[in-house]
Residue frames relative to the residue before (quaternion, step in Angstrom):
aa qw qx qy qz dx dy dz
M 1.0000 0.0000 0.0000 0.0000 0.00 0.00 0.00
L 0.3100 -0.7513 0.5447 0.2066 3.68 -0.84 0.80
P 0.6420 -0.5421 0.3729 0.3935 3.61 -1.13 0.48
Y 0.4513 -0.6796 0.5157 0.2617 3.48 -1.04 0.96
R 0.1068 -0.8110 0.5751 0.0135 3.54 -0.96 0.92
G 0.5186 0.6192 -0.4253 0.4084 3.68 1.22 0.37
D 0.7038 -0.4423 0.3984 0.3877 3.44 -1.60 -0.06
A 0.3943 -0.7379 0.4965 0.2315 3.64 -0.56 1.14
G 0.7159 0.4416 -0.3121 0.4416 3.61 1.04 -0.17
A 0.3846 0.7706 -0.4303 0.2704 3.46 1.41 -0.05
E 0.4598 -0.6460 0.5381 0.2858 3.62 -1.28 0.45
Q 0.7544 0.2151 -0.1535 0.6009 3.56 1.18 -0.33
A 0.0015 0.7867 -0.6169 -0.0234 3.65 -1.28 0.47
T 0.2073 -0.7258 0.6282 0.1887 3.49 -1.34 0.31
V 0.2239 -0.7556 0.6069 0.1031 3.47 -0.87 1.08
H 0.1862 -0.7969 0.5631 0.1149 3.64 -0.65 1.02
T 0.0335 0.7979 -0.6017 0.0121 3.61 -0.86 0.75
E 0.2113 -0.6990 0.6578 0.1848 3.47 -1.35 0.22
V 0.1885 -0.7429 0.6383 0.0721 3.48 -1.19 0.99
T 0.1878 -0.7817 0.5799 0.1319 3.54 -0.67 1.07
R 0.3723 -0.7445 0.5227 0.1842 3.63 -0.68 1.20
D 0.6882 -0.4387 0.3654 0.4477 3.65 -1.24 0.11
S 0.6965 0.5211 -0.2509 0.4247 3.48 1.01 -0.86
G 0.5357 -0.6415 0.3474 0.4252 3.46 1.46 -0.24
S 0.5326 0.6363 -0.4194 0.3681 3.45 1.22 -0.20
V 0.3533 -0.7347 0.5442 0.1978 3.68 -0.97 0.66
V 0.1318 -0.7839 0.6039 0.0590 3.54 -1.06 0.91
H 0.2858 -0.7670 0.5380 0.2014 3.68 -0.66 0.94
V 0.0127 -0.8007 0.5968 -0.0506 3.40 -0.85 1.12
D 0.0978 -0.8256 0.5557 0.0054 3.56 -0.57 1.09
Y 0.1500 -0.7767 0.6045 0.0938 3.62 -0.87 0.72
R 0.2438 -0.7657 0.5878 0.0931 3.50 -0.87 1.14
L 0.0867 -0.8539 0.5118 -0.0372 3.57 -0.49 1.14
R 0.1550 -0.7814 0.5967 0.0962 3.63 -0.96 0.72
K 0.4119 -0.7061 0.5296 0.2265 3.64 -1.04 0.82
T 0.0086 -0.7837 0.6210 -0.0004 3.55 -0.61 1.18
P 0.6776 -0.4305 0.3563 0.4781 3.69 -1.30 -0.01
E 0.7071 0.4705 -0.2805 0.4471 3.61 1.03 -0.53
G 0.6872 -0.4343 0.2509 0.5255 3.55 1.36 -0.03
W 0.7183 -0.4042 0.3225 0.4655 3.64 -1.20 -0.27
K 0.0682 -0.7787 0.6236 0.0021 3.64 -0.93 0.91
A 0.3786 -0.7068 0.5565 0.2178 3.46 -1.00 0.90
F 0.0460 -0.8271 0.5585 0.0424 3.60 -0.91 0.75
D 0.7830 0.0944 -0.1073 0.6054 3.52 1.26 0.01
V 0.1397 -0.7394 0.6496 0.1081 3.45 -1.36 0.63
I 0.1503 -0.7946 0.5870 0.0378 3.56 -0.83 1.08
I 0.1018 -0.8202 0.5625 -0.0236 3.56 -0.38 1.28
E 0.8238 -0.0749 0.0364 0.5608 3.65 -0.45 1.10
G 0.6830 -0.5013 0.2613 0.4626 3.69 1.09 0.64
I 0.5636 0.5330 -0.4151 0.4755 3.53 1.25 0.48
S 0.2545 -0.7796 0.5545 0.1416 3.54 -0.60 1.12
Y 0.4251 -0.7073 0.4854 0.2887 3.52 -0.90 0.96
V 0.6198 0.5455 -0.3398 0.4502 3.54 1.05 -0.71
R 0.6804 0.4474 -0.3110 0.4901 3.59 0.75 -0.84
S 0.6325 0.5100 -0.3638 0.4555 3.70 0.79 -0.61
Y 0.6755 0.4663 -0.3123 0.4783 3.62 0.86 -1.05
R 0.5855 0.5647 -0.3625 0.4547 3.68 0.96 -0.73
T 0.6397 0.5175 -0.3180 0.4709 3.63 0.76 -0.96
D 0.6891 0.4621 -0.3012 0.4699 3.58 0.69 -1.03
L 0.7042 0.4385 -0.3184 0.4588 3.68 0.80 -0.77
D 0.5756 0.6056 -0.3926 0.3844 3.60 0.98 -0.53
S 0.6844 0.4791 -0.2810 0.4723 3.55 0.98 -1.02
E 0.6347 0.4975 -0.3465 0.4792 3.63 1.02 -0.79
I 0.6531 0.4932 -0.3504 0.4554 3.69 0.81 -0.85
A 0.6038 0.5410 -0.3445 0.4733 3.72 1.00 -0.73
A 0.7498 0.4345 -0.2482 0.4330 3.57 0.80 -0.89
K 0.8050 0.3223 -0.0846 0.4908 3.46 0.98 -1.10
G 0.4854 -0.6159 0.4735 0.4011 3.61 1.07 -0.68
L 0.6150 -0.5622 0.4213 0.3579 3.62 -1.20 0.65
D 0.6881 0.5228 -0.3282 0.3813 3.59 0.73 -0.87
A 0.6247 0.5589 -0.2947 0.4588 3.46 1.17 -0.82
V 0.6322 0.5193 -0.3031 0.4887 3.52 1.00 -0.98
I 0.6705 0.4930 -0.3252 0.4490 3.58 0.69 -0.96
A 0.6158 0.5563 -0.3013 0.4697 3.61 1.02 -0.98
R 0.6971 0.4356 -0.3106 0.4774 3.64 0.82 -0.88
M 0.6595 0.4915 -0.3488 0.4492 3.61 0.83 -0.71
Q 0.6621 0.5047 -0.3234 0.4499 3.57 0.95 -0.74
K 0.5928 0.5377 -0.3478 0.4884 3.69 1.24 -0.65
Q 0.7063 0.4761 -0.2936 0.4339 3.53 0.87 -0.98
T 0.6448 0.5048 -0.3155 0.4794 3.63 1.13 -0.65
L 0.6543 0.4670 -0.3217 0.5004 3.62 1.00 -0.64
G 0.6483 0.5423 -0.3033 0.4401 3.63 0.99 -0.69
S 0.7191 0.4582 -0.2245 0.4718 3.52 1.15 -0.70
S 0.6280 0.5357 -0.3537 0.4399 3.60 1.19 -0.03
């Protein structure tokens, strides 16, 4: 974990980390956090500059355009219920 350089009173923060792989290469991983009444919660992971949230949103946008929002919600609910 790298030193935090943000505002300590902020409602959102980004924690910058570096992960060293077995090969010795370094991967930059950032965690975006939001302060909630229950404490800090991660809402995005950015690996080498690629946001998981943005990538997932792009995938969903095309599915919503093709099938409609209700169909996508139904699929996600089915997947969630099937995995519990």
